[in-house]
C-alpha positions in Angstrom: 36.8 70.1 131.2 35.1 67.9 128.7 31.6 67.1 129.8 31.5 64.0 127.5 34.5 62.6 128.6 32.9 62.6 132.4 29.8 60.5 131.5 31.3 58.4 129.2 31.2 54.7 130.1 28.2 55.7 132.4 25.1 54.1 131.1 22.6 55.6 133.2 23.8 58.9 132.5 23.9 58.1 128.6 20.4 56.8 128.7 19.0 60.1 130.7 20.6 61.9 127.9 19.4 60.0 125.1 15.8 60.3 126.3 15.5 63.8 127.6 18.6 65.6 126.2 17.1 67.4 123.2 19.1 70.4 123.3 22.3 68.7 124.6 23.1 68.4 128.3 25.1 70.3 131.1 27.6 68.8 133.7 27.4 71.0 137.2 30.6 70.7 139.0 29.2 71.4 142.6 32.2 72.1 144.3 33.2 75.0 142.4 29.9 76.0 141.4 30.8 75.9 137.2 28.6 74.3 134.5 30.0 72.6 131.3 27.9 72.7 128.6 28.0 70.0 125.5 28.7 71.2 122.2 24.8 70.6 121.3 23.8 73.0 124.4 26.5 75.5 123.6 25.1 75.5 119.9 21.5 75.9 121.2 22.8 79.1 123.1 24.6 80.8 120.7 28.0 79.8 123.0 31.5 79.3 121.8 32.5 75.6 122.1 33.7 74.6 125.6 32.8 77.8 127.1 31.5 77.2 130.8 29.2 79.3 132.8 28.7 80.2 136.5 25.6 78.0 137.7 24.1 81.3 139.1 22.9 81.8 135.3 20.6 78.7 135.5 17.0 80.3 137.1 13.8 78.3 137.7 10.9 79.9 135.6 10.2 82.3 138.7 13.5 83.6 138.8 14.8 81.8 141.9 18.8 80.2 141.7 18.7 76.4 140.6 21.3 75.5 143.3 19.2 76.5 146.2 15.7 75.2 144.9 16.8 71.9 143.0 16.5 69.4 145.6 14.7 66.0 145.1 13.0 67.2 141.9 13.9 65.1 138.8 12.8 67.8 136.4 11.7 71.5 136.5 11.3 74.3 133.8 13.5 76.9 134.2 15.9 79.1 131.8 19.6 79.9 131.4 20.2 83.4 131.7 23.5 85.0 131.1 22.5 88.4 132.3 20.3 88.3 135.7 20.1 91.9 135.5 17.2 91.4 133.2 14.6 88.7 132.3 16.1 87.4 129.3 17.2 83.7 129.0 17.0 80.3 127.4 13.9 78.1 128.3 14.4 74.7 129.1 13.1 71.5 131.1 15.8 70.3 133.1 15.9 66.3 133.8 18.6 66.1 136.5 20.9 63.2 137.9 23.8 63.1 140.4 26.7 61.2 140.2 30.2 61.0 141.8 33.8 61.3 139.8 37.2 61.6 141.6 35.3 62.2 144.9 33.8 65.0 143.8 30.0 65.4 143.3 28.6 66.4 139.9 24.9 66.9 138.7 24.3 65.9 135.1 21.6 68.4 133.3 19.4 67.1 130.4 17.7 69.8 128.3 14.6 69.1 127.1 11.8 71.0 125.3 9.6 73.0 128.1 6.3 71.5 126.0 4.9 68.7 128.0 1.1 67.7 129.0 1.0 69.5 132.2 1.6 72.8 130.3 0.9 72.2 126.7 -2.1 74.7 127.0 0.5 77.4 128.3 0.2 80.1 125.6 3.6 81.7 125.5 5.3 78.4 125.3 3.0 77.5 122.4 4.4 80.9 121.0 8.0 80.2 121.7 7.7 76.9 120.4 6.0 78.1 117.3 8.7 80.7 116.6 11.3 77.8 117.0 9.4 75.6 114.6 9.0 78.5 111.9 12.7 79.3 112.1 13.6 78.2 108.9 10.5 79.1 107.1 10.6 79.7 103.6 9.6 82.9 104.1 12.7 84.0 106.2 14.8 82.0 103.8 13.6 83.7 100.8 12.7 86.9 102.1 13.8 90.0 99.4 15.0 91.9 102.5 17.6 91.0 105.2 16.5 89.4 108.2 18.4 88.3 111.1 17.8 86.7 114.2 20.0 87.2 117.3 19.6 85.8 121.2 19.7 88.1 123.8 23.2 88.7 124.0 23.6 90.2 120.4 24.8 87.1 118.9 23.5 86.0 115.5 21.6 82.7 115.5 19.9 82.9 112.0 20.4 84.9 108.8 18.9 84.8 105.7 20.7 84.7 102.3 19.9 88.2 101.4 21.5 89.6 104.2 24.7 87.7 104.0 25.0 88.8 100.0 25.0 92.2 100.8 27.6 92.0 103.3 29.7 89.6 101.7 29.8 87.2 104.3 28.6 83.8 104.4 25.8 82.5 107.1 28.6 80.8 109.3 31.2 83.9 108.8 28.1 86.2 110.0 26.8 84.1 113.0 30.7 85.0 114.4 30.1 88.6 114.0 28.5 91.1 116.7 26.5 94.4 116.3 29.9 96.3 116.5 31.6 94.3 113.9 29.3 95.3 111.2 27.9 98.4 112.4 29.5 101.9 111.7 31.0 103.3 114.6 29.1 106.7 114.7 25.8 104.5 114.7 26.2 102.1 117.3 25.8 104.1 120.2 22.2 104.8 118.9 21.3 101.0 117.9 22.4 100.1 121.4 20.8 102.6 123.2 17.3 101.2 121.2 18.4 98.0 122.1 18.4 98.6 126.2 15.2 100.1 125.7 13.4 97.2 123.9 15.3 94.5 126.1 13.8 96.5 129.2 10.2 96.5 127.7 10.0 100.2 127.1 9.4 100.0 123.7 8.0 97.1 121.5 10.1 97.8 118.4 12.2 100.5 116.9 13.4 101.4 113.4 16.7 103.6 112.6 18.6 104.6 109.5 22.2 102.8 110.1 25.3 102.3 107.9 26.5 98.4 107.8 30.2 97.4 107.4 30.5 95.0 104.6 33.5 92.4 104.6 35.4 94.3 101.8 35.2 97.6 104.4 32.1 99.2 101.9 29.3 100.9 103.6 25.7 100.0 103.2 23.0 102.4 104.2 20.0 100.6 105.5 16.7 100.8 107.3 16.6 98.3 110.4 13.5 97.4 112.1 14.1 95.4 115.3 11.5 93.8 117.4 11.8 91.4 120.7 10.1 88.0 120.7 9.6 87.1 124.6 8.8 83.8 126.4 5.3 83.0 128.1 7.1 84.8 131.3 7.7 87.8 129.3 11.7 87.2 129.1 13.5 88.1 126.1 14.4 85.0 124.0 15.0 86.5 120.3 15.6 89.8 118.8 13.9 89.6 115.1 16.0 92.4 112.6 14.3 93.3 109.2 16.9 95.0 107.1 16.0 97.3 104.0 19.0 98.3 101.8 18.1 102.2 100.9 21.9 102.9 99.5 20.7 103.2 96.0 17.8 105.7 97.1 19.9 107.2 99.5 22.7 107.9 96.8 19.7 109.6 94.6 18.3 111.9 97.2 22.1 112.8 98.3 22.8 113.4 94.3 19.7 115.4 94.2 20.5 117.3 97.5 24.2 118.1 96.0 22.4 119.3 92.5 20.4 121.7 94.7 23.1 122.9 96.4 25.1 123.1 93.3 22.7 125.5 91.4 22.4 127.6 94.7 25.9 128.2 95.0 26.4 128.7 91.1 23.3 130.9 91.4 24.9 132.8 94.5 28.5 133.2 92.5 26.8 134.2 89.2 24.2 136.5 91.0 21.5 135.0 89.4 18.2 134.9 91.3 15.0 133.5 90.1 11.2 135.0 90.6 7.7 134.0 89.4 4.2 135.1 89.6 1.1 132.8 89.6 -1.5 134.7 87.9 -4.0 132.4 89.3 -3.3 133.2 92.9 -1.5 136.2 92.2 1.0 135.5 94.8 5.0 136.1 93.6 7.9 134.1 94.9 11.4 135.2 95.1 14.6 132.9 95.4 17.1 134.1 98.0 19.8 135.6 95.5 16.9 138.1 94.2 16.2 139.1 97.7 20.0 139.6 98.2 20.3 141.7 95.1 17.2 143.4 96.3 18.9 144.2 100.0 15.4 143.0 101.5 14.8 140.8 104.4 14.5 137.0 104.0 11.1 137.2 104.9 10.0 139.5 102.4 7.0 139.2 100.7 7.0 140.1 96.9 4.1 141.9 94.9 3.9 143.2 91.2 3.7 146.9 92.5 6.5 146.5 95.0 8.7 145.1 92.7 8.6 147.8 90.0 9.0 150.4 92.9 12.7 149.4 92.7 13.2 151.0 89.4 13.7 154.9 90.2 14.6 156.4 87.3 12.0 157.5 84.8 14.1 155.6 81.8 14.0 152.4 83.8 10.9 152.3 85.4 9.3 152.9 82.0 11.0 149.9 80.0 10.4 147.7 82.7 6.9 148.9 82.8 6.4 148.3 79.2 8.1 144.9 79.0 5.6 143.5 81.7 2.6 144.8 80.2 3.5 143.3 76.6 4.4 139.9 78.9 1.2 139.9 80.6 -0.8 140.8 77.3 0.9 138.6 74.5 3.3 136.8 76.2 6.0 138.8 74.7 9.7 137.7 76.4 12.0 140.4 77.6 15.6 140.9 78.4 16.5 144.3 79.8 19.6 145.8 81.3 18.5 148.3 83.9 19.1 150.4 86.7 17.4 150.1 90.1 18.1 151.3 93.6 17.8 148.6 96.6 15.9 148.5 99.6 18.8 150.0 101.4 19.2 152.9 99.0 22.2 151.4 97.0 22.2 152.0 93.4 23.0 149.0 91.1 22.7 147.2 87.6 20.7 144.4 87.0 19.8 142.3 84.1 16.2 140.9 84.2 14.5 138.0 81.8 10.7 137.1 81.5 8.6 134.7 80.3 5.0 133.2 80.1 3.8 130.0 81.1 0.5 128.7 79.2 -2.1 126.2 80.4 -4.7 125.8 77.6 -3.8 128.5 75.6 -3.8 130.7 78.0 -1.0 132.7 80.5 -1.2 131.3 83.8 2.4 132.2 85.0 4.9 134.6 84.5 8.7 133.9 85.6 12.2 134.9 85.0 15.7 135.6 86.3 17.3 138.7 88.0 21.1 139.0 87.5 23.5 141.5 89.6 25.7 142.8 86.7 26.7 146.1 88.9 30.4 145.2 88.2 30.4 144.5 84.9 28.2 147.7 84.0 30.9 149.5 85.8 33.7 147.8 84.0 32.3 148.4 80.5 31.5 151.8 81.0 34.9 152.4 82.3 36.4 150.6 79.2 34.0 153.0 77.3 35.7 155.8 78.7 39.1 154.3 78.3 38.2 153.5 74.8 37.0 157.2 74.2 40.5 158.3 75.8 42.4 155.8 73.3 40.7 157.1 70.3 41.0 160.5 71.4 44.5 159.7 71.9 45.2 158.2 68.5 43.0 161.2 66.3 45.3 163.8 68.2 48.7 162.2 69.1 51.4 164.3 67.7 52.8 160.9 66.0 51.7 158.8 63.0 49.1 156.9 64.4 46.5 154.6 62.8 44.0 152.1 64.0 42.5 149.4 61.7 39.9 146.7 61.9 40.4 143.1 60.8 39.3 144.2 57.2 42.2 146.7 57.3 39.4 149.5 57.6 40.5 152.8 59.2 38.7 153.0 63.0 40.6 156.2 63.8 43.9 158.2 62.9 45.9 160.8 63.9 46.2 164.2 62.1 50.2 163.4 62.1 49.3 160.3 60.0 47.8 162.5 57.3 50.5 165.0 56.9 53.4 162.7 57.0 52.1 160.8 54.2 50.4 163.7 52.6 46.7 162.0 52.2 44.4 164.4 50.4 41.8 163.5 52.3 40.3 164.3 55.9 39.8 162.3 58.7 35.9 161.9 58.2 36.7 160.9 54.5 39.5 158.5 55.2 37.3 156.4 58.3 36.0 153.6 57.1 38.1 153.2 54.1 40.5 150.5 53.3 44.0 150.9 54.0 45.0 149.5 50.5 42.6 151.9 48.8 44.5 154.9 50.6 47.9 153.1 49.3 47.5 151.6 46.5 51.0 151.0 45.7 51.4 148.6 49.0 53.6 145.7 48.4 53.1 142.1 49.1 55.7 142.2 52.0 53.7 144.7 53.6 50.3 143.0 53.4 51.9 139.8 54.9 53.3 141.9 57.8 49.9 143.2 58.6 48.2 139.7 58.1 50.9 138.4 61.2 49.4 141.6 63.0 46.2 140.5 62.8 47.0 136.7 63.9 48.3 138.4 66.8 52.1 139.2 66.3 53.7 142.2 67.4 56.4 143.4 64.8 58.5 146.6 64.6 61.1 147.8 62.3 63.8 150.6 63.4 64.5 151.6 59.8 62.5 150.7 56.8 62.6 152.3 53.4 59.7 152.6 50.8 58.3 155.2 48.4 54.6 156.4 49.2 52.5 157.2 46.0 53.2 160.3 44.2 56.7 160.9 46.4 59.7 161.4 44.1 62.2 160.1 46.7 62.5 157.6 49.0 60.8 157.6 52.7 62.7 156.2 55.9 60.3 155.2 58.6 60.4 153.5 61.8 57.6 151.6 62.7 55.6 149.0 64.8 52.5 147.1 64.3 50.7 145.7 67.2 47.0 144.0 67.6 44.5 145.4 69.5 41.9 143.2 71.6 37.9 143.5 71.3 35.7 144.1 74.4 34.7 140.3 74.4 38.3 139.2 73.6 40.1 138.0 70.4 41.9 140.6 68.4 39.9 143.5 66.8 42.5 144.5 64.3 45.8 146.5 64.4 47.3 149.6 65.5 50.2 151.2 63.4 52.8 153.6 64.9 55.4 155.1 62.3 57.6 158.1 62.2 59.6 159.8 59.6 63.2 159.3 60.2 64.5 160.2 56.6 66.6 163.0 58.0 67.8 161.2 61.0 68.6 158.3 58.7 70.5 160.8 56.1 72.4 162.2 59.0 73.2 158.5 60.3 74.8 157.5 56.9 76.8 160.9 57.0 77.9 160.1 60.3 78.8 156.6 59.1 80.7 157.9 56.5 82.6 160.5 58.5 83.3 157.4 61.0 84.7 155.1 58.2 87.1 158.2 57.0 87.9 159.0 60.5 89.0 155.2 60.8 90.8 155.1 57.6 92.5 158.2 58.6 93.5 156.3 62.0 94.6 153.5 60.1 96.7 155.3 57.7 98.1 157.3 60.7 99.0 153.8 62.6 100.3 152.3 59.3 102.6 155.6 59.0 103.5 155.3 62.4 104.1 151.9 62.3 106.4 152.8 58.9 108.3 155.7 60.5 109.0 153.4 63.5 110.4 150.8 61.2 112.0 153.5 59.2 113.6 155.1 62.2 114.4 152.1 64.7 116.4 150.6 61.4 119.2 153.1 61.2 119.2 153.9 65.0 119.9 150.1 65.4 122.9 150.6 63.2 123.9 154.0 65.1 123.2 152.3 68.6 124.9 149.1 67.9 127.9 150.5 66.4 128.4 153.0 69.2 128.2 150.2 71.4 131.0 148.4 69.3 133.0 151.4 69.1 132.9 152.6 72.8 133.9 148.8 73.2 136.8 149.0 70.8 138.0 152.4 71.8 137.5 151.7 75.7 140.8 152.9 76.7 141.0 155.5 74.6 139.9 159.4 74.7 137.6 158.7 71.8 135.4 156.6 74.1 133.8 159.6 75.3 132.6 160.4 72.0 131.2 157.2 71.1 129.3 157.5 74.4 127.6 160.7 73.4 126.8 159.3 70.1 125.2 156.3 71.9 123.2 158.5 74.2 122.0 160.5 71.6 120.8 157.7 69.9 119.1 156.5 73.0 117.6 160.0 73.4 116.2 159.6 69.8 114.9 156.2 70.3 112.8 157.3 73.8 111.2 160.0 72.0 110.0 157.7 69.2 108.8 155.5 72.1 107.1 158.3 73.4 105.5 159.1 70.2 104.4 155.5 69.8 102.9 154.8 73.2 100.9 158.2 72.9 99.4 156.8 70.0 98.7 153.5 71.4 97.0 155.2 74.7 95.0 157.7 72.4 93.5 154.3 70.9 93.3 152.4 74.0 95.6 149.7 72.8 97.9 150.0 75.7 98.2 146.7 77.6 99.9 145.4 80.7 101.9 142.2 81.0 102.2 141.4 84.5 105.4 138.8 85.2 107.4 138.1 88.5 110.2 140.3 88.8 112.5 142.2 91.4 111.5 145.7 92.2 114.4 146.7 93.6 116.6 145.3 90.6 114.3 147.2 88.1 114.6 150.3 90.0 118.5 150.0 90.1 118.3 149.4 86.3 116.6 152.6 85.7 118.8 154.6 88.3 121.8 153.0 86.5 120.5 154.2 82.8 120.2 157.5 83.8 123.2 157.8 86.2 125.5 159.0 82.9 123.2 162.0 82.6 123.2 163.0 86.1 126.7 162.7 86.5 127.0 164.9 83.5 125.2 167.6 85.3 127.0 166.8 88.5 124.1 165.7 90.5 123.8 162.3 93.0 121.3 159.9 92.3 119.9 158.9 95.8 118.0 155.5 96.4 116.1 154.3 99.4 113.7 151.2 99.6 112.1 149.6 102.6 113.5 146.4 103.8 110.2 144.5 104.4 109.1 144.4 100.9 109.0 141.2 99.4 111.7 140.7 96.4 109.5 139.2 93.8 106.5 141.1 92.8 104.0 140.8 89.9 103.8 143.9 87.5 104.7 145.0 83.9 108.4 145.4 84.0 108.7 147.3 80.8 106.1 149.9 81.5 107.0 150.4 85.1 110.5 151.2 84.2 109.4 153.4 81.2 107.5 155.6 84.1 110.5 155.6 86.3 112.9 156.8 83.6 110.4 159.2 82.4 110.2 160.7 85.8 114.0 160.4 86.7 115.0 161.9 83.3 112.4 164.9 83.9 114.2 165.4 87.5 117.6 165.3 86.1 116.4 167.5 83.2 115.0 170.2 85.5 117.4 170.1 88.1 121.0 172.1 88.0 122.5 171.4 91.6 121.7 169.3 94.3 120.3 165.7 93.8 117.5 163.5 92.6 115.9 160.7 95.4 114.2 157.8 94.2 112.1 156.2 97.2 110.2 153.4 98.0 108.2 153.2 100.8 105.8 150.2 102.1 102.3 151.6 102.9 100.2 149.6 105.5 98.0 147.2 103.5 95.3 144.4 105.3 95.6 142.1 101.9 98.0 139.5 102.8 98.2 138.7 98.9 99.3 142.0 97.9 101.6 144.8 98.7 100.7 148.6 98.7 104.0 151.1 97.7 104.5 154.3 97.5 107.3 155.4 94.7 108.5 158.7 94.7 111.3 160.5 92.6 112.2 164.0 94.4 114.6 166.7 93.2 116.2 170.1 94.2 115.2 171.7 90.7 113.5 174.7 89.2 110.2 173.6 90.6 106.5 174.2 89.3 104.3 177.2 89.6 100.8 176.4 91.3 98.9 177.6 88.3 100.8 175.5 86.3 100.9 172.1 88.0 97.5 171.0 86.2 98.7 171.5 82.6 101.9 169.8 82.7 100.1 166.2 82.7 98.1 167.5 79.4 100.0 166.0 76.1 102.8 168.2 74.4 102.4 170.6 77.1 104.9 171.9 79.4 105.0 174.6 82.4 105.6 177.3 79.6 107.4 177.7 76.2 110.4 179.1 77.8 110.8 175.8 79.4 110.7 174.3 76.1 113.1 176.5 74.5 115.4 175.9 77.4 115.2 172.5 78.5 113.7 170.8 75.1 111.4 167.7 75.0 107.9 166.8 73.4 105.7 167.0 76.7 104.4 163.5 76.0 106.5 162.0 79.1 104.2 163.0 81.8 100.9 162.4 80.1 102.1 158.9 79.3 103.1 158.2 82.6 99.7 159.2 83.6 97.9 156.7 81.4 100.3 153.8 82.2 99.3 154.3 86.0 95.7 154.5 85.2 96.0 150.9 83.4 98.1 149.8 86.7 94.6 151.3 88.8 96.9 154.0 90.3 97.6 158.0 89.3 100.5 160.4 89.4 100.5 163.0 92.1 102.7 166.3 92.3 104.0 168.1 95.3 106.3 171.3 94.0 107.3 175.1 94.9 108.9 177.2 92.6 112.4 177.3 92.9 112.1 174.7 96.1 112.2 171.5 93.8 109.8 169.1 93.0 108.0 165.6 94.2 106.4 163.2 91.7 104.6 160.2 93.5 102.3 157.4 92.9 100.6 154.6 95.1 100.5 151.0 93.4 99.0 147.6 94.9 101.3 145.0 93.3 100.5 141.3 94.1 102.7 138.5 95.4 103.6 135.9 93.1 102.0 132.3 94.3 105.5 130.7 93.7 107.9 130.5 96.6 110.9 132.9 95.7 113.0 130.7 98.0 112.8 127.7 95.9 116.4 127.1 94.4 116.5 127.2 90.5 116.3 124.2 88.4 119.1 121.9 86.9 117.9 123.6 83.4 117.9 127.2 84.9 121.2 126.7 86.6 122.6 125.5 83.2 121.0 128.6 81.5 123.2 130.5 83.7 126.0 128.9 83.0 125.7 129.2 79.3 126.8 132.7 79.1 130.3 131.7 80.5 131.3 128.1 79.0 129.1 127.9 75.7 131.4 130.0 73.6 133.9 127.7 74.4 132.2 124.7 73.3 130.9 126.3 69.9 133.0 125.0 67.0 133.3 125.9 63.7 130.5 123.6 62.4 127.7 126.2 63.8 126.1 128.0 61.2 124.0 131.2 61.7 121.9 132.5 59.1 121.7 136.1 59.3 118.2 137.4 56.7 118.4 141.5 56.7 117.4 143.9 54.0 119.8 146.6 55.1 123.6 146.5 55.0 124.4 148.5 58.0 122.3 146.4 60.4 123.6 143.3 58.6 127.0 144.4 59.2 126.2 145.2 62.9 124.6 141.7 63.4 127.5 140.1 61.9 130.1 141.9 64.2 127.8 141.0 67.3 127.8 137.5 66.5 131.7 137.5 65.7 132.2 139.0 69.0 130.1 136.7 70.8 130.9 133.1 69.0 134.2 133.7 66.8 134.0 130.5 65.4 130.6 130.3 64.1 130.1 130.4 60.4 127.7 133.3 59.5 125.4 132.9 56.4 123.7 136.1 54.9 120.7 136.6 53.0 119.0 139.9 51.9 115.2 138.9 51.2 113.2 135.9 52.2 113.7 134.1 49.0 117.3 134.3 49.2 116.8 133.0 52.9 115.1 129.7 51.7 118.2 129.2 49.0 120.8 129.4 51.7 118.8 127.1 54.2 118.7 124.6 51.6 122.5 124.8 50.6 123.9 125.4 54.0 121.5 124.1 56.7 122.4 126.6 59.1 121.8 125.7 62.9 119.7 128.9 63.6 118.2 131.9 61.6 118.1 135.5 62.7 115.0 136.7 60.3 114.1 140.2 59.8 110.3 140.8 59.0 109.7 143.8 56.7 111.9 143.3 53.7 111.6 143.3 49.6 110.9 140.4 47.3 109.4 138.0 50.2 108.9 138.8 53.8 109.9 137.1 56.9 106.6 135.6 57.6 106.2 133.8 54.4 109.6 132.9 54.6 109.5 131.3 57.8 106.4 129.5 56.4 108.1 127.9 53.7 111.2 126.7 55.8 108.7 125.2 58.2 107.3 123.2 55.2 110.6 121.8 54.1 111.8 118.3 55.8 114.9 119.5 57.8 113.2 122.9 58.5 110.7 121.7 61.1 112.7 122.2 64.0 115.4 124.8 63.7 115.3 127.7 65.7 114.1 131.0 63.9 114.2 134.1 65.7 112.3 137.1 64.4 114.5 140.5 64.5 112.2 143.3 63.8 112.0 147.3 64.2 108.3 146.8 63.7 105.5 148.1 66.6 102.0 146.9 64.7 100.2 145.7 67.7 100.1 141.9 67.7 103.5 141.4 65.7 104.8 139.6 68.6 102.2 137.2 68.6 102.3 136.6 65.0 105.4 135.6 64.9 104.8 132.8 67.3 101.8 131.8 65.5 103.6 131.4 62.2 106.2 129.0 63.8 109.1 131.3 65.1 110.5 130.5 68.3 111.7 133.9 69.9 111.6 137.4 69.2 114.2 140.7 69.3 113.2 144.3 68.9 115.2 146.6 67.2 117.5 148.4 68.0 119.4 145.1 69.2 121.5 145.3 72.3 124.6 142.9 72.2 123.8 141.7 75.6 120.3 140.7 74.7 121.4 139.0 71.4 123.9 137.3 73.1 121.4 135.5 75.6 119.0 134.5 72.8 121.8 132.9 71.1 122.8 131.1 74.0 119.2 130.0 74.8 118.8 128.2 71.3 122.4 127.7 70.3 
């Protein structure tokens, strides 16, 4: 409800307010007992605008409720009290007038000053009036300390500019703040408790240290002095606050306390205590740390005499006594490290410093510090002991060791140093001398090495050659140089360790020469074997090739048997050559495997077919069994596994006169789904092997005994090569045998299952490749030309015959070296070239490179045909631009498949 709206238009009420409403007016709704103040009245009482209150807050000056005492009186003195439990309140003279509005009874109360003629001599009212008059006095406004006036409810009525500046508020903003808004929470309860005592009259004023919160949330430390102003009835009217900013002085005090605490902490950490003795009072003082070092009670009262009693050793006691005497007599400062015994009987080391203080030229006080250096002293003594041990080690080391300082002067050295370098001086004569004086011919390179060591580097060399002064030959040494550190830190010099390795170096050179000789010998051996292989394989190629042709020509003749014998003999000789070459490779560790997908059953049957002729000649059967659950395609080196089987089958047939030979492939249990584990065994019913001979048969060039060699022949390399090949396959060859009961050789091997699906149908290109052998010869016409490059006439003729039987219509061109091959190529433009490698004039490698340079020679198929076995020869052929590779001796079927592939 707006009280101004209620009185507007009522002249009598307005006149009353104009006459008596110095502090505004109130409208009392008697029907509900609520009083509505005007804006002026709200401000005078510090109330929010339009804030109403119950009529019970209005009391007479004697404390009686207004609604029961206000009858016919036109005015009376009373107060408005918002807390009836205490005597606080705002004093007014109330002038009343009843009026009706909307059928309800209202009473207008004009608020006037309490001073009039009838009570003008009341001292309490005069005091209140004077305070009101002085509220805005210059002393309040211009005070250098903060000042604030609050009503009994803690609301700010007035505040000076100093306090506003401290807190960062305007006076209007600050008048809206309560005590809790500007007081640190931790200080609020204390202030409120004092305010309660102040309001109840228990105290007249109070003073506290508190923290104010500024507008920007900073903290200001201040001293608050608060007093109360009461009316003539003793009721609280105002609180007067005087605030002194002590932030800077408190900050300085706190910094001083922090510095003092820091000094105490540092002294405690450094174990440094202080002491003094006032000679005028003869009173001594010890700091807490000093007492802790002496292990005395905190209440201990020191004296000079008692202080000296802690030094019990004669040496320490004499030193401190003499030092104190000189300090007292002459003011001579002292700085000593002494051993003392604490009050608890513990021995310790201390450092003590003493000085004198003068007044008018006379010593009036001595003071100083005492520091616990027990740990440092122990460390120094330990280090000294270790240094002594080190020097002793250097001097008596069985190696050449020297310790030099920063000036490269000898500090210590071993006897071995003198002996190794034949120095004609004793240790005592060398100590202190410069290293460059002892060795005047030291090179500039060595001096730089020494300098780097002195700068902190660690340097070493396993072999170094130099010539010491007076020597007639060089010395080879192994050396190391490293810096050594001083007690206080930093490099103190270098340690030099040397070892005379002249004899070992010479031995090493001899071993190196022997190694190089052995490598040359091995290289010569390898070259010899390669050349021998080529020389042997070249005629064998002719023998085997022509025996094939002869057997094919005499197929229905009785001479066919002779041709087969020639062929078998040649193959036997070729196997011997292969065994020797493989053994040589195995010895050099150059045997390698080439795993490819292959049909294991097919491979075993091929090996059996090859050896079956020898078995038939001896009247033996070869039995074969393979488990059905073995995958058809497996990953392995087909050539090497075939070689193992041929060796084992050949031995079984060789040493069996009657009975049979059995080859068996068994699938063993295996948890790995990506591989199979197989056992392959060759069993015979032959002569068997004695127990004592079963180990040595695996040695190279060894058979059971010499009679076996004479009876059955052989090189004794087969089983050794098999064992080495199986080792590459991560397997091993085992034997079960009884003399005259036969033998069984077997090995267990794990083979990976290829990732390709063996059930996949061949591609069209693969089908075409398979069909080439059946229909290609019919398509080949006389326009196709094949150039054969071969220096051996026999092999040249053999290749000619093979090609004519495969492609009767093909034109065959011939060349006996690389130069001729290039010339024929330029003249005839052949469709394919069969290129031998080792030839006179120009070899096959160079010829291929030259042909590839020609415009029409970039795409012509060039197939290498060689009897060489040099490691990497096949890869080299491909690298130089050849398209395929055939090894001698050449088989007609192999040649046929290769030609069909490229023509």
